[in-house]
C-alpha positions in Angstrom: 26.5 -26.9 25.4 27.5 -30.2 27.1 26.0 -32.7 24.6 27.8 -30.9 22.0 30.9 -31.3 23.4 30.6 -34.5 24.1 29.2 -35.3 20.7 32.7 -33.4 19.1 35.0 -35.7 21.5 32.6 -38.6 20.5 33.3 -37.5 16.7 37.4 -36.9 17.7 37.7 -40.4 18.9 35.6 -42.1 16.4 38.2 -40.9 13.2 41.4 -42.5 11.9 44.2 -39.9 12.7 45.6 -38.2 9.9 48.8 -40.0 10.0 47.5 -43.1 9.8 45.7 -42.0 6.6 48.8 -41.1 4.8 50.9 -43.9 3.6 54.7 -43.9 5.1 57.3 -42.2 2.9 59.5 -44.2 1.1 62.8 -44.0 1.6 66.7 -44.9 -0.1 69.8 -45.0 1.7 72.9 -44.2 -0.3 76.1 -45.0 0.9 79.5 -43.7 0.1 82.3 -46.2 1.4 85.2 -44.4 0.3 89.3 -45.2 0.8 91.8 -43.7 -0.9 95.5 -43.1 -1.5 98.1 -41.1 -3.5 98.4 -41.5 -7.3 94.9 -41.7 -8.3 94.0 -45.0 -6.5 90.9 -44.8 -6.0 88.7 -47.7 -3.4 85.3 -45.9 -3.4 82.2 -48.2 -3.4 78.6 -46.6 -3.3 75.7 -48.4 -2.5 71.8 -48.0 -3.0 69.2 -49.7 -0.7 65.6 -49.4 -1.5 62.6 -49.1 0.3 62.0 -53.2 -0.8 65.5 -53.5 1.4 67.3 -54.9 -1.9 70.9 -53.0 -2.0 72.7 -52.5 -5.5 76.1 -51.2 -6.2 75.7 -48.2 -7.9 79.1 -47.9 -8.7 82.9 -49.2 -7.6 86.5 -48.3 -8.3 85.5 -45.4 -10.6 89.0 -45.3 -12.6 89.0 -41.2 -12.0 87.6 -38.7 -10.0 85.9 -37.5 -12.8 83.9 -40.8 -13.6 82.8 -40.7 -9.9 81.3 -37.7 -10.2 79.5 -38.1 -14.0 78.3 -41.6 -11.6 77.2 -39.2 -9.1 75.3 -37.2 -11.4 73.3 -40.2 -13.0 72.4 -41.7 -9.7 70.9 -38.4 -7.6 69.4 -37.4 -11.3 67.4 -41.3 -11.4 66.8 -40.9 -7.7 65.0 -37.2 -8.4 63.6 -38.6 -11.6 61.6 -41.3 -9.4 60.1 -38.1 -7.0 63.3 -38.8 -4.4 64.1 -35.6 -2.4 67.3 -35.4 -0.2 66.3 -35.6 3.4 69.6 -36.0 5.0 73.0 -36.5 4.9 75.1 -38.3 7.8 79.3 -38.6 7.8 80.7 -40.7 10.0 84.2 -39.4 10.1 86.9 -40.5 7.2 85.6 -43.2 4.8 81.5 -43.3 5.1 78.9 -41.0 4.0 75.4 -41.4 4.2 72.9 -39.7 1.7 68.8 -40.4 2.6 66.0 -39.7 0.2 62.3 -39.6 0.9 59.3 -40.0 -1.3 56.0 -39.1 -0.3 57.2 -37.4 3.3 54.9 -34.3 3.0 57.0 -33.1 6.6 59.2 -30.3 6.6 
């Protein structure tokens, strides 16, 4: 019984952990910087940062809230089609909202 237990311990130590066998999830960060005022003025900026570290402007200074909603729809649909899912949102007061999209995460 002692040999069986020691053999199982050595086998466990020799195998790679499950986390090391799976690839790291790909993360996309989507940040909305917004300021606004009365009269339809909007100075919104949606920035998308890919897993490679490259950033792109998804939209900036849309002419109306309706056009902005269409732009959100386009960006979110694109990310879902690429296999990303919304993992988390972070809001840091007025002026900044962040969405975290993840692909390849097998966690809860």
